[in-house]
N, C-alpha and C positions, 0 to 999 in steps of 0.2 A: 445247480443254478446259483449264481452269486447274488448276494443281497445288494440292492441299489445303494449308492452313496446317499446318506441322509442329508436332507436339505438343511442349510444353516438356520432356516426359519422353524425347524421342527423342535428346536431346543425349548425347554420350558421357560427360560428367561433370556432376554436379549443381552448379549455380551457388551458392556459399556465401551470397551476398547473398539469393538467392531462397529458399534453405532457411531463413535467419534470418527473413525476412519471413513465410514460411508458419508458422513456429513462433510468431511474435508474433500472427498472426491467430488461431491455435488457442487460445493463452493468453487472448486478449481475448474470444473467443467463449465459452469456458468460464466466465470470470469474469462475463460478462454474464448467463449463465444463473443463476449464483448470486445476482447482484444483483437479478434480476427479482422476487425474493420480497419485497424490502423497500425498494427505492429507485427512482430514475429511471434505472436500468440503466447504459447506457454513458456517460451524462453524468457521473455520479458518478466513474466510473473515469477518464475523460478529465480531469476537473478535478484529481483527486489526482495523476495523472501529471504534469500541467503544474505544479501546486504544487511537487512534488518537484524537478522540473527547475530551477525558479526558485530554490528554496532551495539546491540543490547549487551552482548557479553563484555564488551569493553566498558560500557556505562555502568554495569553492575558493580564495578570496582569503586565507584564514587559513592561516598556516604550519602550524598544528597539524593541519589536515585536507587540505592540498594533496597530500601523498604518497598518501593513501588515495583521494581523489576523482579518480582518473585518468579519461581519456575512456572506457576500457574498463569500469571500475567503474561509471561514471555510466550508460552504456547498459544494463549488466546490471541496475542498480537500477531504472531507468525501465521496462525491459521486464518486470521482475518485479512491479511495483506491482499489476497487476490481480489477482495471486494472494493479496495480503496478508490478505484477509478470506474466503478460500475455505472456511475451516472452518465458516462460518455455514450451509452446506448441511446440516450435521449437527445443527443446532439445530431443535427442533420449532416449527412455526408458532405454536402457542399461547404460546410464549415470545418468539420473534423478533418477532412481530407484535402482541404484547400492547399495547393502547392505554394501560394504566396502569403504575404502578410495579411492578417485579418483586419477588417475595418473595425471601427469603434463599436458599431452595432453587432457585428459578428463576435467580437470579443465578449460583449455583454452576454450573448447567448452561450458562448463557450464556457464562461464562468459559472453558468447554472449547473454544470455537471456535478458540482459539489453538493448542492442542495437536492438535486434530483436523486442522487444515490442515497443520501441520508434519509430523505423523505420516503423513499420506497421502502426502506427497512422499517421506519417508524410506522408507516401505513400497514405493512404486513403484520407487525406486532399488534396493532390496534384491531385489525380484522380478525386475527386469531385469538384475541381476547386476553393476551398476557404479554407484559413487558419482560424480556429476558435479560438478566444481568450479563449473560454470555455475549450479547450483541452490543454491549456498551462500547467496547473498543472498536468494533466494526463501524458503528455510527460515528465515533470520534474521527476515525481516519478518513471516512468518505467525506465528511463535512469540512474538516479542518486541515487537510494535507496541503492546501494552497495558502494557508495563513503564513505570515512572515514575522520574524522575531521583533522587527521594528514597528509592526502594526500596519504595514503597507499592503498586506495580502488580502485575500477574500475567502469566504463571503462576508465575514463579520468584522474584519479589521482587528482581530484579536492581536495582542502583543505579549511578548515575554511568556511568563508562566501561565498566562490566561489560556494559551494554546495547550491542549492536552499533550502530555509527553509522547504518547503513541503517535500523534500526528507530526510532532517535531522530528521524530525518528524517521517516519515514512517519507516526510518531505525531502530530507537529504538523500535518502536512497532513491527516490523517484527522480530527483533532479540529476543525480549522477548518471542514472541509466539513460535519461533523456539526452544528456550531453554527449554521451559516447555512441548513441544509436543513430543510424541513418533513418530519416523520415522522408515522406514525399516532399516536404518543404525545406529540408536542410540535410547537410552531411554531418555525421558525428565527428567529435573532436577526439584527439588522442587522450589517453589516461592522464598524462602529465598536465595537459591543459585543463582537464576537468577538475583536477586537484587544485589548480590555481584559482579557477572560478569559484569553487566552493569555499576556499580559504578567503577569497575577497568578500564572500557573503557572510562571514562570521560577524555576528552582532547586528546585521541588517536583515538578511534573508533567514539565516539559520541560528538556532540555539548554539551559543559558544561551546557548551559542553558536548553537544553532538558533533560539532565540527572537530573539536579536539580529539574525540573518540575516533572519528573518521581518519584524521591525520595519523593516528597511531596504527591504524589497520588498513590504510588505503591500498597497500600491495595485495591484501586479501581480496579487496574489491576487484582489482585488475585480474586476479586469478579466477574469480567467480565469472567475470565477464568472458574470459577466455573459455572457461569450461562450458558455459551455457550460451 
């Protein structure tokens, strides 16, 4: 009689790498459920994760960002990416999936997805009795990925370096994917046009450093979009 395969839970100590992987799987699964409502689910999440990793690699070469973009920071950022739009689960379908232009009142509701996502994480921390430094980046990107370099974004109207670097990076990756993707309310644009639009947003919508990094690697973005 053969011995049964031991359960991974029978070990005396939990493998930190396995625990991290399990956490990543849960985050990805939850994010996929949120994305089911309006996009091609995991493909969108995977694309944005890969865009972010490519941008970060390019930005690491800049002295201004090298100290921040440590290997640990980068992994935390990439792992957190699936959560950045989690607040959309609180937006009614009549608004999130509306095929036409949103009214002013509908846009006000739509914009709450940033605070909904951030506040859900903050409430969970409070309920469980401990603030986790590992969730700092997740809270930054959920709250601030719609802020703009010139201060015209939301929810707080932050500008320039007031916007966390993590959110500045995710903002560009998010917009690129939104531009090239078909939605119920619009058709996607070609890669070349997306590059033009993002270039036009340098110093207004986007951090100039992040745009410059994007322009250096934009062909990799196109390859990622093709792959996923």
